[in-house]
LUMTOR-761871 format. One record per residue: residue number from 0; residue in three letters; x negated, y, z of N, C-alpha, C in turn. Coordinates in steps of 0.02 Angstrom, whole numbers, padded with zeros to 5 digits, m for minus. Layout:
! residues N
<num->NUM&residuo->ALA&nxx->X&nyy->Y&nzz->Z&caxx->X&cayy->Y&cazz->Z&cxx->X&cyy->Y&czz->Z>
...
This chain:
! residues 100
<num->0&residuo->TRP&nxx->m03510&nyy->03598&nzz->02741&caxx->m03547&cayy->03632&cazz->02690&cxx->m03506&cyy->03640&czz->02626>
<num->1&residuo->GLU&nxx->m03456&nyy->03598&nzz->02619&caxx->m03416&cayy->03600&cazz->02559&cxx->m03378&cyy->03666&czz->02553>
<num->2&residuo->GLU&nxx->m03354&nyy->03691&nzz->02609&caxx->m03316&cayy->03754&cazz->02608&cxx->m03359&cyy->03812&czz->02584>
<num->3&residuo->ILE&nxx->m03420&nyy->03814&nzz->02608&caxx->m03466&cayy->03867&cazz->02587&cxx->m03484&cyy->03859&czz->02513>
<num->4&residuo->LEU&nxx->m03494&nyy->03797&nzz->02492&caxx->m03510&cayy->03784&cazz->02423&cxx->m03453&cyy->03806&czz->02376>
<num->5&residuo->LEU&nxx->m03391&nyy->03794&nzz->02396&caxx->m03333&cayy->03815&cazz->02356&cxx->m03329&cyy->03891&czz->02352>
<num->6&residuo->LEU&nxx->m03349&nyy->03925&nzz->02406&caxx->m03350&cayy->03998&cazz->02404&cxx->m03404&cyy->04025&czz->02358>
<num->7&residuo->LEU&nxx->m03460&nyy->03989&nzz->02352&caxx->m03515&cayy->04011&cazz->02310&cxx->m03506&cyy->03996&czz->02235>
<num->8&residuo->GLN&nxx->m03463&nyy->03949&nzz->02218&caxx->m03454&cayy->03930&cazz->02148&cxx->m03433&cyy->03988&czz->02103>
<num->9&residuo->PRO&nxx->m03389&nyy->04032&nzz->02124&caxx->m03372&cayy->04087&cazz->02080&cxx->m03429&cyy->04136&czz->02068>
<num->10&residuo->VAL&nxx->m03478&nyy->04138&nzz->02114&caxx->m03534&cayy->04185&cazz->02107&cxx->m03581&cyy->04162&czz->02051>
<num->11&residuo->GLY&nxx->m03589&nyy->04097&nzz->02044&caxx->m03632&cayy->04072&cazz->01991&cxx->m03669&cyy->04009&czz->02010>
<num->12&residuo->LEU&nxx->m03693&nyy->03975&nzz->01958&caxx->m03728&cayy->03912&cazz->01968&cxx->m03794&cyy->03921&czz->02005>
<num->13&residuo->LEU&nxx->m03827&nyy->03976&nzz->01993&caxx->m03891&cayy->03990&cazz->02027&cxx->m03881&cyy->03994&czz->02103>
<num->14&residuo->SER&nxx->m03827&nyy->04025&nzz->02125&caxx->m03812&cayy->04029&cazz->02196&cxx->m03799&cyy->03960&czz->02226>
<num->15&residuo->VAL&nxx->m03765&nyy->03918&nzz->02189&caxx->m03750&cayy->03850&cazz->02213&cxx->m03816&cyy->03811&czz->02220>
<num->16&residuo->TRP&nxx->m03860&nyy->03816&nzz->02170&caxx->m03924&cayy->03783&cazz->02174&cxx->m03967&cyy->03810&czz->02231>
<num->17&residuo->ALA&nxx->m03968&nyy->03875&nzz->02241&caxx->m04007&cayy->03906&cazz->02295&cxx->m03981&cyy->03882&czz->02362>
<num->18&residuo->PHE&nxx->m03915&nyy->03878&nzz->02369&caxx->m03885&cayy->03854&cazz->02432&cxx->m03903&cyy->03780&czz->02444>
<num->19&residuo->GLY&nxx->m03901&nyy->03740&nzz->02391&caxx->m03921&cayy->03669&cazz->02397&cxx->m03994&cyy->03661&czz->02417>
<num->20&residuo->PHE&nxx->m04036&nyy->03703&nzz->02386&caxx->m04108&cayy->03702&cazz->02404&cxx->m04117&cyy->03723&czz->02477>
<num->21&residuo->TYR&nxx->m04082&nyy->03774&nzz->02498&caxx->m04086&cayy->03799&cazz->02567&cxx->m04068&cyy->03743&czz->02616>
<num->22&residuo->ILE&nxx->m04013&nyy->03709&nzz->02604&caxx->m03990&cayy->03655&cazz->02649&cxx->m04042&cyy->03599&czz->02649>
<num->23&residuo->ALA&nxx->m04065&nyy->03579&nzz->02591&caxx->m04113&cayy->03524&cazz->02587&cxx->m04179&cyy->03542&czz->02621>
<num->24&residuo->PHE&nxx->m04204&nyy->03602&nzz->02609&caxx->m04267&cayy->03624&cazz->02638&cxx->m04265&cyy->03626&czz->02714>
<num->25&residuo->PHE&nxx->m04213&nyy->03657&nzz->02742&caxx->m04210&cayy->03663&cazz->02814&cxx->m04192&cyy->03597&czz->02848>
<num->26&residuo->THR&nxx->m04155&nyy->03554&nzz->02814&caxx->m04144&cayy->03487&cazz->02842&cxx->m04209&cyy->03449&czz->02846>
<num->27&residuo->PHE&nxx->m04249&nyy->03453&nzz->02793&caxx->m04314&cayy->03421&cazz->02792&cxx->m04359&cyy->03450&czz->02846>
<num->28&residuo->ALA&nxx->m04359&nyy->03516&nzz->02854&caxx->m04401&cayy->03548&cazz->02904&cxx->m04382&cyy->03526&czz->02975>
<num->29&residuo->VAL&nxx->m04318&nyy->03524&nzz->02989&caxx->m04296&cayy->03503&cazz->03056&cxx->m04314&cyy->03430&czz->03068>
<num->30&residuo->MET&nxx->m04304&nyy->03387&nzz->03019&caxx->m04321&cayy->03317&cazz->03027&cxx->m04396&cyy->03308&czz->03037>
<num->31&residuo->ASN&nxx->m04435&nyy->03349&nzz->03003&caxx->m04508&cayy->03346&cazz->03010&cxx->m04528&cyy->03366&czz->03081>
<num->32&residuo->ILE&nxx->m04498&nyy->03417&nzz->03108&caxx->m04513&cayy->03439&cazz->03176&cxx->m04493&cyy->03385&czz->03226>
<num->33&residuo->LEU&nxx->m04434&nyy->03356&nzz->03219&caxx->m04412&cayy->03303&cazz->03264&cxx->m04457&cyy->03242&czz->03261>
<num->34&residuo->THR&nxx->m04479&nyy->03225&nzz->03200&caxx->m04525&cayy->03168&cazz->03193&cxx->m04591&cyy->03184&czz->03227>
<num->35&residuo->GLY&nxx->m04616&nyy->03244&nzz->03220&caxx->m04678&cayy->03264&cazz->03253&cxx->m04673&cyy->03260&czz->03329>
<num->36&residuo->ILE&nxx->m04617&nyy->03282&nzz->03356&caxx->m04607&cayy->03278&cazz->03428&cxx->m04606&cyy->03205&czz->03451>
<num->37&residuo->PHE&nxx->m04570&nyy->03163&nzz->03414&caxx->m04566&cayy->03092&cazz->03431&cxx->m04635&cyy->03059&czz->03429>
<num->38&residuo->VAL&nxx->m04673&nyy->03072&nzz->03376&caxx->m04739&cayy->03041&cazz->03369&cxx->m04785&cyy->03065&czz->03424>
<num->39&residuo->GLU&nxx->m04784&nyy->03129&nzz->03440&caxx->m04826&cayy->03156&cazz->03493&cxx->m04809&cyy->03125&czz->03560>
<num->40&residuo->SER&nxx->m04745&nyy->03116&nzz->03574&caxx->m04725&cayy->03083&cazz->03637&cxx->m04749&cyy->03011&czz->03639>
<num->41&residuo->ALA&nxx->m04743&nyy->02976&nzz->03583&caxx->m04765&cayy->02906&cazz->03580&cxx->m04841&cyy->02902&czz->03590>
<num->42&residuo->MET&nxx->m04878&nyy->02948&nzz->03560&caxx->m04951&cayy->02948&cazz->03568&cxx->m04971&cyy->02961&czz->03640>
<num->43&residuo->GLN&nxx->m04936&nyy->03005&nzz->03674&caxx->m04951&cayy->03019&cazz->03745&cxx->m04937&cyy->02958&czz->03788>
<num->44&residuo->LEU&nxx->m04885&nyy->02920&nzz->03772&caxx->m04869&cayy->02861&cazz->03811&cxx->m04920&cyy->02805&czz->03800>
<num->45&residuo->CYS&nxx->m04949&nyy->02802&nzz->03740&caxx->m04997&cayy->02749&cazz->03725&cxx->m05067&cyy->02766&czz->03749>
<num->46&residuo->LYS&nxx->m05081&nyy->02829&nzz->03760&caxx->m05148&cayy->02850&cazz->03780&cxx->m05161&cyy->02831&czz->03852>
<num->47&residuo->PRO&nxx->m05216&nyy->02796&nzz->03865&caxx->m05230&cayy->02777&cazz->03934&cxx->m05248&cyy->02838&czz->03976>
<num->48&residuo->ASP&nxx->m05225&nyy->02837&nzz->04038&caxx->m05241&cayy->02893&cazz->04081&cxx->m05313&cyy->02885&czz->04108>
<num->49&residuo->GLU&nxx->m05335&nyy->02933&nzz->04147&caxx->m05405&cayy->02934&cazz->04170&cxx->m05422&cyy->02873&czz->04212>
<num->50&residuo->GLN&nxx->m05376&nyy->02851&nzz->04254&caxx->m05389&cayy->02794&cazz->04297&cxx->m05398&cyy->02730&czz->04256>
<num->51&residuo->GLU&nxx->m05354&nyy->02720&nzz->04207&caxx->m05360&cayy->02661&cazz->04164&cxx->m05425&cyy->02663&czz->04125>
<num->52&residuo->ALA&nxx->m05444&nyy->02721&nzz->04100&caxx->m05507&cayy->02728&cazz->04063&cxx->m05566&cyy->02712&czz->04108>
<num->53&residuo->PHE&nxx->m05564&nyy->02736&nzz->04170&caxx->m05617&cayy->02722&cazz->04218&cxx->m05623&cyy->02648&czz->04232>
<num->54&residuo->LEU&nxx->m05566&nyy->02615&nzz->04243&caxx->m05567&cayy->02543&cazz->04257&cxx->m05593&cyy->02503&czz->04197>
<num->55&residuo->LEU&nxx->m05574&nyy->02523&nzz->04137&caxx->m05599&cayy->02490&cazz->04076&cxx->m05674&cyy->02498&czz->04070>
<num->56&residuo->GLN&nxx->m05699&nyy->02558&nzz->04085&caxx->m05771&cayy->02571&cazz->04081&cxx->m05808&cyy->02529&czz->04134>
<num->57&residuo->GLN&nxx->m05781&nyy->02524&nzz->04194&caxx->m05812&cayy->02483&cazz->04246&cxx->m05814&cyy->02410&czz->04225>
<num->58&residuo->LYS&nxx->m05761&nyy->02385&nzz->04194&caxx->m05758&cayy->02316&cazz->04171&cxx->m05811&cyy->02304&czz->04118>
<num->59&residuo->GLN&nxx->m05818&nyy->02351&nzz->04071&caxx->m05869&cayy->02343&cazz->04019&cxx->m05939&cyy->02343&czz->04048>
<num->60&residuo->ARG&nxx->m05952&nyy->02386&nzz->04097&caxx->m06018&cayy->02387&cazz->04129&cxx->m06032&cyy->02321&czz->04164>
<num->61&residuo->LYS&nxx->m05982&nyy->02293&nzz->04198&caxx->m05990&cayy->02230&cazz->04233&cxx->m06007&cyy->02174&czz->04183>
<num->62&residuo->GLU&nxx->m05970&nyy->02173&nzz->04127&caxx->m05983&cayy->02122&cazz->04076&cxx->m06053&cyy->02128&czz->04047>
<num->63&residuo->GLU&nxx->m06075&nyy->02190&nzz->04035&caxx->m06143&cayy->02201&cazz->04009&cxx->m06196&cyy->02180&czz->04059>
<num->64&residuo->ALA&nxx->m06184&nyy->02193&nzz->04123&caxx->m06231&cayy->02173&cazz->04175&cxx->m06235&cyy->02096&czz->04179>
<num->65&residuo->GLU&nxx->m06179&nyy->02063&nzz->04173&caxx->m06178&cayy->01989&cazz->04173&cxx->m06215&cyy->01961&czz->04113>
<num->66&residuo->GLU&nxx->m06208&nyy->01992&nzz->04055&caxx->m06244&cayy->01970&cazz->03996&cxx->m06319&cyy->01978&czz->04005>
<num->67&residuo->LEU&nxx->m06338&nyy->02036&nzz->04033&caxx->m06409&cayy->02049&cazz->04044&cxx->m06438&cyy->01999&czz->04095>
<num->68&residuo->LEU&nxx->m06401&nyy->01983&nzz->04147&caxx->m06423&cayy->01935&cazz->04197&cxx->m06432&cyy->01866&czz->04164>
<num->69&residuo->CYS&nxx->m06386&nyy->01849&nzz->04121&caxx->m06391&cayy->01785&cazz->04085&cxx->m06453&cyy->01782&czz->04042>
<num->70&residuo->ILE&nxx->m06469&nyy->01837&nzz->04009&caxx->m06529&cayy->01840&cazz->03967&cxx->m06591&cyy->01831&czz->04010>
<num->71&residuo->PHE&nxx->m06594&nyy->01866&nzz->04066&caxx->m06653&cayy->01860&cazz->04109&cxx->m06659&cyy->01791&czz->04140>
<num->72&residuo->GLU&nxx->m06602&nyy->01760&nzz->04156&caxx->m06605&cayy->01691&cazz->04181&cxx->m06630&cyy->01643&czz->04128>
<num->73&residuo->THR&nxx->m06613&nyy->01656&nzz->04065&caxx->m06638&cayy->01616&cazz->04010&cxx->m06713&cyy->01625&czz->04002>
<num->74&residuo->LEU&nxx->m06737&nyy->01686&nzz->04011&caxx->m06808&cayy->01701&cazz->04004&cxx->m06849&cyy->01671&czz->04061>
<num->75&residuo->ASP&nxx->m06820&nyy->01666&nzz->04120&caxx->m06855&cayy->01641&cazz->04179&cxx->m06861&cyy->01565&czz->04175>
<num->76&residuo->GLN&nxx->m06916&nyy->01542&nzz->04147&caxx->m06924&cayy->01471&cazz->04133&cxx->m06936&cyy->01430&czz->04196>
<num->77&residuo->ASP&nxx->m06973&nyy->01457&nzz->04244&caxx->m06987&cayy->01417&cazz->04304&cxx->m06935&cyy->01426&czz->04359>
<num->78&residuo->GLY&nxx->m06887&nyy->01471&nzz->04350&caxx->m06831&cayy->01478&cazz->04396&cxx->m06848&cyy->01511&czz->04462>
<num->79&residuo->ASN&nxx->m06902&nyy->01549&nzz->04465&caxx->m06921&cayy->01582&cazz->04528&cxx->m06888&cyy->01650&czz->04538>
<num->80&residuo->GLY&nxx->m06850&nyy->01673&nzz->04489&caxx->m06816&cayy->01737&cazz->04495&cxx->m06858&cyy->01797&czz->04474>
<num->81&residuo->ARG&nxx->m06917&nyy->01783&nzz->04448&caxx->m06961&cayy->01836&cazz->04424&cxx->m06985&cyy->01819&czz->04354>
<num->82&residuo->LEU&nxx->m06995&nyy->01871&nzz->04313&caxx->m07019&cayy->01861&cazz->04245&cxx->m07093&cyy->01879&czz->04241>
<num->83&residuo->SER&nxx->m07131&nyy->01833&nzz->04218&caxx->m07202&cayy->01848&cazz->04206&cxx->m07208&cyy->01874&czz->04134>
<num->84&residuo->VAL&nxx->m07265&nyy->01900&nzz->04118&caxx->m07277&cayy->01925&cazz->04051&cxx->m07273&cyy->01868&czz->04001>
<num->85&residuo->ASP&nxx->m07299&nyy->01810&nzz->04021&caxx->m07297&cayy->01752&cazz->03976&cxx->m07225&cyy->01729&czz->03963>
<num->86&residuo->GLU&nxx->m07185&nyy->01727&nzz->04016&caxx->m07115&cayy->01708&cazz->04008&cxx->m07078&cyy->01757&czz->03963>
<num->87&residuo->TRP&nxx->m07092&nyy->01821&nzz->03972&caxx->m07061&cayy->01874&cazz->03932&cxx->m07081&cyy->01865&czz->03858>
<num->88&residuo->ALA&nxx->m07146&nyy->01856&nzz->03847&caxx->m07171&cayy->01851&cazz->03778&cxx->m07143&cyy->01789&czz->03743>
<num->89&residuo->SER&nxx->m07141&nyy->01733&nzz->03778&caxx->m07115&cayy->01672&cazz->03745&cxx->m07039&cyy->01675&czz->03739>
<num->90&residuo->GLY&nxx->m07006&nyy->01709&nzz->03786&caxx->m06934&cayy->01713&cazz->03785&cxx->m06906&cyy->01757&czz->03729>
<num->91&residuo->VAL&nxx->m06940&nyy->01812&nzz->03716&caxx->m06914&cayy->01858&cazz->03664&cxx->m06923&cyy->01829&czz->03594>
<num->92&residuo->ARG&nxx->m06962&nyy->01776&nzz->03588&caxx->m06970&cayy->01743&cazz->03523&cxx->m06912&cyy->01696&czz->03509>
<num->93&residuo->LYS&nxx->m06874&nyy->01678&nzz->03560&caxx->m06818&cayy->01631&cazz->03551&cxx->m06761&cyy->01665&czz->03513>
<num->94&residuo->GLU&nxx->m06731&nyy->01627&nzz->03469&caxx->m06676&cayy->01654&cazz->03428&cxx->m06617&cyy->01674&czz->03471>
<num->95&residuo->ARG&nxx->m06602&nyy->01634&nzz->03522&caxx->m06544&cayy->01647&cazz->03565&cxx->m06551&cyy->01714&czz->03602>
<num->96&residuo->VAL&nxx->m06612&nyy->01729&nzz->03624&caxx->m06624&cayy->01792&cazz->03660&cxx->m06623&cyy->01851&czz->03612>
<num->97&residuo->ARG&nxx->m06651&nyy->01843&nzz->03553&caxx->m06652&cayy->01898&cazz->03506&cxx->m06583&cyy->01917&czz->03482>
<num->98&residuo->THR&nxx->m06537&nyy->01869&nzz->03475&caxx->m06470&cayy->01885&cazz->03452&cxx->m06427&cyy->01913&czz->03508>
<num->99&residuo->ALA&nxx->m06447&nyy->01903&nzz->03570&caxx->m06408&cayy->01930&cazz->03626&cxx->m06425&cyy->02002&czz->03632>
């Protein structure tokens, strides 16, 4: 760039400044584009694919079902595997069940 700058010096200071601005602007633009490409590639690599998302969703559903089963086992006071209206009514008053 020095050779071109030396050729522009006899033309005037404004030409030298315009050339400097041109170099700085397009260097910034190219670096911005390269950074965008890099970030987009990194985001694609971090993004879970459909299979991973499906497995995560299945895991969450299983955990929620286990929590719900635990709540119903807590409500079932006589342990017969069925909830009566009385068991339900007394169970939902418990602090542990309400916070779950």
